[in-house]
N, C-alpha and C positions, 0 to 999 in steps of 0.2 A: 853171384851174391850180391855185388855192388848194384847191378841192375835192378835186381829185387828190392833192395832197400831204396833206390831212387823212386821205384814206382810206389812203394808203400808210402814214401815221404810226400810224393805227389798227390796220393789219394788223401792223406791226412791233411795236407795244406787245402786242397780243395773242399773237403768237409768242413774244415775250419772256416773258410771263406763263405761258404754257404751258411753255416751257422751264424756267423757275425752279421751277415746281411739280413738274416731272419730276426735276430735279436734287435738290430737296428730298426727294421720295420715295426716291430712289435712295441719298442720304445717309443717310436714315431706316434703309433695309433694310440698309445695310452695318454700322450700329451696333447695330441691334436686329433681331432675328429671332424669328417666331413659330412654334411647333411645334404641330401638331395631335394630341392624343392619340386616334387613331382606328384603330389596328391592334390587333384585340381578339386577345389570346394567351390568353385564358380558355378552360379546357376546356369545350366547349359554348357558349362565348359568355357574356358577362356582361350582355348584354341591351340595349346602346345602340350608336348609330352613332359618336358623338362623346362622349368621357368628359371633355373638358376641354382646356385649351391651357396651354402654357409659353411664357414670353418669355426669350429669351436675349439679354442686353445686354452687348455688348463695347465699348461707348463709353467707358467709364471707364479712366483710364491705368492702374490698379493691379490690377484684378480683372474678371472676367467674372460677371455676375450672372445668376442662373435663377430665375424665379418660375414656379411651377406652381399653377394654379387649377383644381380638378376641378368638374365639372358638378354640378347639383343632384342629391341623392341618392347621389352617388358620393363615397367617402372613401378615404384611404389605408388599406391593409391593417393590422390591429392585432393579429393573432394571433402576430406575431414570426416567422413562416415566409417572408415576402416582403420584399424590400428596399423601401424607399420610392421610391426612384430610383436608376438606374444610368445610366452613360454612358461614353464614350470621349473621350479628348483628343488632338489630334494630337501626335505626337511623344512620347507617353507619359511626361510630365515628372512630377516629384514635386511634389504640389500642396499649396498652403496653403489650406485650407477654413475658411469661416466660416459656420455654419449660423444663420440669424436667426429661425427658427421654433420655439418651444418643443416639446419632446418629440421632436426629431429630433436626430441626431448624425452625424458623419463623422470619420474619422481626420484628423489634421493634425499632422505632415506625413503626406501621403496618397500612399503608393507604388502604382504601378499592380499590379493583382492579376488573377485570373482569376474573375470573378463570373458564375455561371450563372443566366440568366434565361430559362427554358424558356416558349414554344417558340423564342424569339428567338435564343438562342445565348450567347455570353460578351460581358461588358463589362469594363472596366478599373477603374472607380471607383463607389463606392456612397455613398448617404445612407440611414441607417436609422432606423425608428421605436423610440424607447426606452421608450415607455409612460408611464404615469403622468398621463394627460390623456384628454380626450374625443377621439373619432376626427376627424381634421381634413381639411379640403378643400383647405388651402393649405400649400405649402412654399416657403420662400425661402433661397437659400444662395448663397454667393459662392465662386469657385475662382480661384486665381492661381498663377502659376510665375514670379515676377519681373515680373509685369504679366499683362495679359489674355491669356486662351488661346482656342483654337478647338476646338469639340467635333468629334469624330470620327464615324464611322458604322459601323453593323453591318447588313448586309443580311440581309433576311428575305423569302423568296419574291419576290425581285427588288425589294423596297422598302427604301431606305435609312432605316434608324432612328437618329436622334440622341439618344434617350432611351427608358428603359423605366421604367414607374411601376407599382408594386404596389398594386392597388385593390381594394375590396370594394364590392358593390353587390347590392341585394335584387331578385331577379326572381321574381315570382309567389310571394312569401313565403319563398323560398329564398334564403340569403346566399350569392352567388358571389363568388370570389376569382380573381386572376389577374393577369398583367402586360399593361400596354397600351402599345404602342409609339408613340412620337412622330415625326412627319415634317413635312417643311417644305411639303408639297402636300397640301391637304384632299382627302382620298378621297371624302367625301361632299359633293355639291354644296351651295353656299351661295350667299347673296346677296352681291354685290360690297360692298367696303368704302365708306364715305361719300367718301373722298377719291378712290376710283376713279370713283364716279358723278360726282363734280364734274368731273374731267377730261374724262369722255366727253361730258357734257352741253355742256360748253365747246367741244370739238371738233366736236360736231354743229352747235352754234349758228353757229361761224364758217364751217363748211362750207356750211349753209343760207343765211348772208348772202352769201356769195360767189356762189352759185348765182342768188339773186334780182338781184344786181347784173348778173350776166352776161346775164339775161333781159330787163333793161330797155333799151328802145330807145335807140340813139345819137342825140342830137339834133345837128344841124349848128350850127356857130357863124357 
């Protein structure tokens, strides 16, 4: 009887651990969202499958923070013809922008506009490169409208884009420039995140243990 109670307790503890991990991941995903810069809008292509990632963090009470980090060899376009970043916000509010990276700027207050980002279409807000420094791989800025806001999306070839980034990348000695779209789903296959592997391994382990116990012969008392 005691052995059975111990086994039942172990099952309940394991189930609770998995549930807690799942809830933690869900809470994290609600506060923070990863965008993959993998929709190539460059004429003829800019030469990569994945140009970087952006993190959209709305877990702060007063603002939404967007951190963009480009892949090795890729920088924000510096010739002044491409916006560094463009996006939409649900409700099209007037934004208060705070750009945290040198040599970039945005309007503040920032009213919604019509910003063309070919071939993706139009977006409502942008951050621009101001020059005066070396080409950058990183851009960090905050947007708010009386609190945190949510990004809207623009559909391109059936793919919802939450961000457009103007980049430059050298391909076979030729400098290529264009816009790269950011999506929530990675279009190029990649390895699962470590936290995902941990949950999968835990689940497989519990399933294997349950099967082994089921196969053990039952001894009479």
